[in-house]
N, C-alpha and C positions, 0 to 999 in steps of 0.2 A: 794823583798827588795823595787825594785822601786813601785810596787802597794801597799805596804803598805806605801811608803812615799806619794804618790798621793791621797791616801786614806784619810791621817790626814792632808795634806797641807792645805785644806779649813778651817776645824775645827780651826787648829792651828794660822792661818792667822786672823780668826774672834776674837780669845782671844787677839792676838797681837793689833788689833785694838781697842778693848775695852781697853787694857792697854795705848795706845796712849791717850785715854781720861783722864786717872788718873796719870798716871806716866810721870814725864818730863824726856825728851829725849835730847841728846847733838845735837848740831846745825850740826855736820857732818854726823851722823844718819839720821837726817831731810833731809838733802841734798838726800841721796841715797834713802829714801821712796819717796820724790817728784818726782825723776827721774824714780823710778818703778811706781808711780801713773800715769805719763803721758806716759810711755811706756804700761802698762797695758790699758789704753784707746785707744791708738794707735793699739793694737793687735786686741781688740775687735771691733773697727771700719773697719779694714782690713778684719777680719774674717766675719762680717755681709755683705761685699761686695763681697767676694767669695762663700760664700753658695748658692746653687742652689735653696733652698727653705727654708722657715722660720723653719720647724720642725728639719732640720739639725743643728740648733743652739737652741734646746729646752731649754737650761739651761741658755739662756741670763737674763729672767727675775730675777732669783736667782743671777745670777753675776751682775747684775745691783743693786741690793741691796747691795751687797757687797762693790762693788766698790763706791756707794755713800757714804756708812758709812765709807770707808776708807779715802775717801776726806774729810769727816766732822771731822773725827779722826785728819786729817793732819792739819786742819783749828785750833783747839783746840790747838794742840803742837806748831804751829808757832805762835799763837796769844800770849801763855804762854813765848815764848823766846822772842818775839818783845816787849811785856809789860815789861818783866822781865830783860832783858839784853840790850835791844836796838839792837840785832842782831839775825838774825833767819837763818843763813847759806848763802853760797855764791850763792845758786840758786836763792832764793827770792831777795837777794841783786842785783843781775845780771838783774832779771826780773824789778826793781825797778829804776835801773839806765841806763842799758845798751839798754834794749828792748823799754823804751819810752823817752831815752835820759836825763834821770835825771828830766824831767820836771814833775811835781805834775798835772799841767793841764791836760797835754797829756796823763798821766797815767789814771785821772780818766775819761777822755773822752773816751779812749779806753776799759778802764773796762766797762763803761756803754754801748757802742756799743755790747760789747760780750754779756753782761747780755740782751739787749734787743734782739739781735740775737737769743740767746738761749730760753729766756723765752717767748718772743712774738711770733717768727717764727717757731722755730724748735719743743720747747717743746710743745707748744699749739697745732700745727698740730700734731705732732706724738699721742698727748693725744686724739684728737678728731678722727684721724684713727684708733687707738687702740679700742677705745670704740664702733665704727662703725664696725670695723671687728669681735670683740668679740659678738657683736649682731648679725650681720648676720651667721656667725658661728654657734651660738647656734640654731639661726632658721633654719637653713639648715640640722642641725643634723640629725632629724627624716626622713627628705627627702633622706639623702644620705644612711641611714641605710636602709630605704625600698628598694632603688636602690640595695644594697649588696644582700639583701634577694632575690630580683627579679633574680638578675644574678644567684645567687645560685641555685634558684628553677628551673630556665631555664637550668641549665647546663653549663653554661658559665664560672663559676668559680668553684673551688675544695673548700672542707670545709677549708683546710688551708689558702688559699688565702682570703676567706672571713673574715676569723678570722683577718688575717693581715690588712684587709681594716677597719675592724671594729674598730681595736686597733689604726689604724691610725687616723680614724675619731674623736676618743674619745681623742687621744692625741691633735689633731689640736684643738679642742675645748679647752682644758684645758689649751693649750699653749696661744690661743688668750684671754682667760678669764684671765691669769696671766699677759699678756702684759697689759690690760686695767688696772689693779692695779700697774703694775711697772711703767707705765708711770707716775704716782702720785709722785713716787719718783725723776724723773727727775724734774718735776715742782716744788716740795718741796726743791729740792737742789738748785735750782736758787733764789727762795726766802730765803732761808738760807743764801745764799752767799751775797745777797745784804744787810741783817741785820748784817752779820758778818762783813762786811767791814767798816759799819757806825760805828758800837760799837766799832771796833779797831781804827778808826779814833779819835773818841772822847774820847776813852780810853787811847790812845797814847798821845794826847795832854794833857790831865789830868796828866797822869804819870810824863810826861817830865817837865812839869811846876812846880807840886806839890812835887813830890819826887826828882826830878833830878835839881831843880831849872833853868831848861833851860827857854829861852825867849819863846814867842808865836812863832815868826817866825823859830827858832831853832827846837821847839818841833814838828811844822809842818813839816817842811824839814825831820827830822829824821824819825819819826813815820809815818808820812803820806806815804811817800815813800815807807818804809818797808810794810804798809798795802795794796798798791796797788799793790806792788811787790807780796804779798802772795794773793790777789785777782786774779790776772792775773795767778799765778801757779797754782790755783784750778779751775779757770773757764776756762782756756784753755782745761784740760781733761774732765771737766763737759760738754763743748760744743760739745768735739769728743763722750763722750757717749749720749748725746741727738742725734746726728747725728746718731749714731748706732741705737738707738731707733727708729727714723724715718725710716731708712732703712729697719729694720726688719718688720716693722709693713706694710710698703709699698711693699714689695717684694710679688709678688706671685709666685706659684711654676712654675720653669721653668727648661729647660734642661741644662743650662749653667749659670755661675756667673754673676754678675752685669756687669763686664767690657766687657765680649765678648758678652752677650746679646745688652748691648748698641751699641756696635760699629758695630754689625750686623744689628741690627734695624735702627739704625740712616744712616747707607749706605745702605739701601734697596730701597731708592728712589732717583735716579740720578737727577731727576728735582727739586727737594727740594734742593740739594747741588748747582746745577746750578744757580738757581734763588738766593739763598742767597749770592754766589759769585758775581752775576752779582750787586746785590743791594750794596754790599759792594765796587765794584768799581765805582758804580755811585754816592755813598756817598763821595767818594775821589774826584769827579770834583766838589762838592758844594764849593761856595765862604767860606772860612775861615777854614774849615776842612783841617787836616794834611793829605796830600795824601798818604805818604809812609805806615803807619799802615793799612788803607783801600785798598790799592792797593796790600799789601802782603798777608792780610788774604784774600782779594778777590780771588786773584790768586790761593791759595792753595784750596780753595774751587772748584774753576772751574776745577783746575787738579783733585781733588779727585774725582768729579763727572764723569771724563772721563776715569779713571783708577780703581776706586771701583767697583765691580759688586754687584749686588742686592743679598740678603741672598736667598740663594735657587738656584741660577743661577749654571747651569752646568759649570764645569773646574774651580771653584773659590775653594781656599784653603780648607775654611770651608766646601763646598759641598764634596770634595774630601775626607777630614777627616771623614764626618759622613759616607760617602759610604764604606769608607774602615773598618769603625767600625761595619757597617751593615753586610759587607762583612765577616769579622772576627768572628762576632757573628754567620753568617750563617755556617760558615767553621766550627765553634765550634761544631754544631751538624746539618749537613746538611740534615739530615733524619726525623727531628723532625716535620716540617711542613707537608711532604709527609706523615708520620705516622698518624698524626692528621686529615688529609683529608681522609685517607684510613678507619680509625675508624668507624665502624658500631654504632650507637647510638641506645639504645635499644628502646627509644620513640622519636618520632620528628614530629613537625607539621610546615608544609610548608604552606607559606602565600603567595598569589600574591600580586606584589607590592603595589595595590590600598588596602591593607588589614593591612598594617604595622601599621595603626593608632591603631589596636588592643591593640598593645603592647606600652602601654604609661605610664606616672608616676602617673595614678589615683590609688586611692586605689581598684577599681573595673575593672582593665585593664584585659587581657589574663594573664598574668605572676601571679597575685595574685589570680586570680580565680583558676588557675592550682594548685598552692601552697595548697589551701583549698580541691582541690579535691584529691590532694595525702593523706592529712590527714584524708578525708572521706572514700578513699579507703584502706586506713590502717585499721581504725576501722571497715569496712564492712567484708574485705576478710582476715584481717590479715597480709598483706604483705606492704612492703614501696617500691612503684614503684620508678624505678630510675628516675632522673632529666629529665625533659621534654626538648629537645633542639629546640629552637624556631629560625626558620630564614625564609627571604624571597626567592622566588624562580621565575625567569623569566619565567620559562617553563610553570608555571600554567597559565589557563586563566584568565582574569579579574575575582574579585570577587570570586574567589575560593581558598579553602584551602585543604591539604592533609595531612591525618595522617599516618605516616610510624611505622612500628614495626620491629625492627631490620632490618631496610633498605627497608622492602616491604610495599608497599602501602596496609593499611587496611581500609581505608576509605576516601571518598571525598565528599565534600560538598561546598556549595555557602553561602557567607555573604555579600551581596552588602552594599557598604557604604551609609549611611543616610538612611537605611531602617529598619523595623520590619517586623518580621515573625507574620503572623495572622494564627492561627489556628481556625477552627471552621466549620460549616456547611453553612451559610448564607454568603460566601464571594464574591457572584457574582458581587455585587456592588461597591466591592472595585479594585481600580485598580490595575495592575501587572499581572503576568504570574503565572499560578499554579504551584505548586512545591510539592514534597511530602517529609515531615519531614523525615530524614535519619534514627532515632532510631526507632520509633514507626510506620512509614509509614501512618503518618496521611497526610491529604490534606490542603495544605496551601497557602498562598499568601505572598510574600515580598512587603510591603506597604512602602510608604515614610514616616519618621518620623512624618512630619508635620501633617498628617492624623490619627494621634493616638486616638484624641479624637472621629472621625468619625468612626474607626474601633471597637472601644469600645461599641459605640452605636449598632453595630449589633451584639453584643455580643462574640465576637471574641476573642481570648486569645492571647496577643501580647508578645512576647520574643524577646530580645534584641539580637544583634548579637554574644556577648560573651556567653550566654546561650547556644545558640545553637551550637557553637562549641565545648564550655565544656561539654553538654550533649551528644553530638556525641563522643568525647573524652572519656568519661566515659564509654559509651557503649562499645567503643574497647578495654579498658583497661579490663573491666569485661570479654569480650569474649577473649581476649589474656593473661589473666593473667598468665597462666601456662607457656607462652614464656618468659613472663617478669620476672619471678621466677629465678634467676642464682643462682649457688652452692654457691657462695659467701654469697647470700642471706639465704640460708638454713643453713650455717656455724653459720652466726648472729643469726639467729633465734634460733638455737639449743644451742648457749651460753646463750641467753636469758632464755632458758627454764632450763639450768644447775644452772642458779644462783638463780632460785626458787625452782626446784625440782632435785637436783643434782643424787639423786639416780635412776630417771626415764631414764635420760640420759646416766650414767654411764652403766645402764643394757642394753639398746639397741644398743648404737653405740660406739666404732666400733666393739663390740662384736659380734652382731647378724646382723646388718644391716650396711652398709656402709653410707658414706655421700651421695654418688651418687645414692644408693637405696633410701635413704629417700628423694632426690631430685625428684625421678620418682615418687614416691608414692604421696608428695605433689604437684606436677605437675598435678598428676591424679584427686586429689580433686579439684583443681582450674579450671580443664577443664570442670568440671561438677558444676562449680561456688559454690563450697561448701567452707565457709570460713574456715581457717585455723588458727584462732586465739586461739583456745583452743588446743595449742600444746600438753600440758600437758596429756590430756585424749587423744590425737591422738597417742601419742609416747606411752603410757601404753597399749593401744589396739594394736599397731604394735609388742609391745614384746611379748604377749601373741600370736599373730598370726605368728609371722615370727619363732617361734620355730618348727612350723610345716611346713614351707617351705615360700621362698622368692619370691614367684610369685607375680608379681606387681598388678594383678586384685584383686587376694584374700586379698591382703594387703589394697587396697582401699576400699574394701568392709567391711574389719573388722573396717578400722577408721570410715566409714560412719555409722556402727552401733553402735559405741561408741558415735558417735554425733546424733545419731538418735532423740531424743527430740529437740535440736536446729534446726534440718533440717526440721522437721514436724512443729515446731513453726513458720518457717518462711512462710508456706501455709494455716496455720489454721487462721479460722476467728472467734474469740471470742469462742474458744475452740471447734470448729466444722470444720471438715475437710473434704469437698468434695470429692471422690474419684471416679475413673473409674476403674473397673476391668476386668479381662479378663475370658470369659466363660471357666469354669474349664478343659472340654473336650479340648477345643483351647489351654489353656495354657499347657496341659499335653503334647499335640502334639509338641507345639514349644519347650518344654523343650527337648524332645527327638531327636529335629532337632539341637540341641546345638552341636557344634563341635569345639576341641581346635585349636588355631592358636596362629602365633608369636604375634600379638598385643591383644591375649586375647580370649575368647569364641565367636563366631560368630554363627548366624542363617544361616543353609543351608536349604533353603525351596524353593518352587515353586515359581518364580516370580509371577504367576497369584495369587495364594494362600497368598502372600505376600502382594500384591498391595489390595487384600480383607481385611486384616487384618488392614492396615493402613488407609483404605477409612473408614471402620467401626470406627476405632479410631477417625477418623477427625470428623465424624458425631456426635460422643459422646462429644467430645469437642466442638463443635458448639451448640449442644442441651443445654450443661451445661452454656455456655457463654450467651446462649438466656435466660436462667433464672436468670442471674445475678450472677453467681458462676462460680469462677476459680477453677477446679478440678485439680487433679494429678491422673496419673497412677499408679496403685499399681499391682505387680506382684510378684512372686516366688523370693526368693534371688537369685537362681541360674540364672534366667532368666534375672534380671534387667540388668546387665552390657550389654549385648546383645540388649536389646530391647533399651536402652541408647544410642545406636551407630545407631539406626535407626530413632529413634524421636528427632526432632531438639528442642533444649532448648528454655525455655522462653526467650523473650516474643512472638515470634512467633511458638513457640512449647508449650509442656506441660512438667512439670517437672515428673521423673520417680522415684517413692520411691519402696522399698520392704515391704514384709509383716513385718519383724522384725523391720525396721525403724519405721514403722508407729505403731505398737503394743507397742513400747517402750516409746511412748508418750502418757502423759494423756489428750487425745483429743477424742470427740464424732465422729465417722466415720460414715460419711453419703455417701451411695453410689449413683452416680447420673448418671450413666451409665456403660455398659456392653459392651465389645468388642467381637463380634462374626463373623464368616467368613461369610460376604457377608452383615452384619447389625450391627447396633448398638441399644441396645434396651435401653431406658431411664430407671432409676429405678422409 
């Protein structure tokens, strides 16, 4: 019942305000409404003082419009009574006689002063502040949204917190935009008050002299005093509303209400209080000045400077209160901070203190580039890598960064401030120490940024610090994609496949393979840098193969066979696939040397013979690269998993494909080398 009453209170009130404009009301009811108007303005003023931030009083713009309309309705109702009956209730009569002592001149002067204060000082200032606040808030909105996205991308906030912060930014922009318009109501209310009192004075004198036959002096005394009283009755709450508007638009977000913030901040400087007190005492000594008021105020200020402690000082009541609150908050969940520090982040970038400038608010800073990298990895590998946590570390040497995967350092590099990485062959003429690029192993130098033009003239390729770090991070993510894929990620990916092809998922899991087994297969594919974005085809192949057994290695091979054309397309060049094969006799012998093991099949072969095989393969790869072609090693499907474990992956190794995968693609196969025991024979 209370909710329904609160729901309909404002609509019914607005309907009542409209009735005030057209329906006469008795003087007694007008007294009650005038008192309600003054009380409402006082409540709004006090509320605006006690809120800690403007958005806590977000209904203020609409409330300001309703209150302004209410006052104008009371103006119309009181004018009707003043001109019609010569009496508009005891409240207006009291303001006309008691408040200004029954003097028309004093009443007019007081009314004019109130109008000047409201219109020229408060309303004009509040209007300007609201306009500037709205403009600045709207201009800052894109930057705030980008900052929220950067924090979300860096893992500093959760999705829920990010949504709440975005909603708060939008609400703040809407509020200041509404306040910019609502301040016009206050300005219009002040102008309307002036016009109404002039009309009432002229109309009252006319009604008194023409209709009631009063003399000019009687008409002026009767109607003008009532009009002035009516003006004072409406201008006082109007002034309160104008002051409320000014307080709302000038408040910044704080942790306490206006009174507490003002008392704490005014008492933060003992020197200021002491100087002000001494100045008051000195003024009491000037000839002609009343000494008692100045001495009293000066003494109080000096006493306050000795007794009041600055904000934040230990032992003050305010400090104890906040400390208790913090302590209580800590006691509410004492392990939360410890658990957060204990948590191992899947992906983390540590920066030396002199590299924190990489994380800035620019559109091309580290956080923005990491966000773009997450999108690229999702498109290339089919997984969404977890948010990358970025923080500084005093343990790192200057200009050094480190990338951690699951709490273990996976890579480290340098990115000196104010320098660019120059890559090329003719770098001897450039200043700086030689370095090795961490991803491709290229020789380079970190040169000062001001020598960019000179470095470009030597033919060097210049790379900025953020690009170096992000490229290194991309390489690490690709190499450790299997570790970054969590069980929860597999569940989310599986649900995505279910929404597109429910029959495929329902047939596979959990009837044939559990989520854990799916996780292991997908990790096996990612470990070989095989994209898993075509999950529907992968799951269909696993369904067929898993019915014969749930061996992880055979399941990975079945998935690779289903993705054969896509795998070959990654290495083919315009429909041509350069391949390196194994001499048939050697391949047959290696197949016979295969032995099952816990982690899959392995080659159990004499070390000398194995070294000869790897040397021959390296020679074949080098010969292919010398001719400008990037070849792949092709072998029997049963041998491919074991060979893959022996051969390092690209870019420093060679991809290993099976005959089944190569023949499934529509490419022209070109043999560029043959692996033999002790030698590699180019094709």
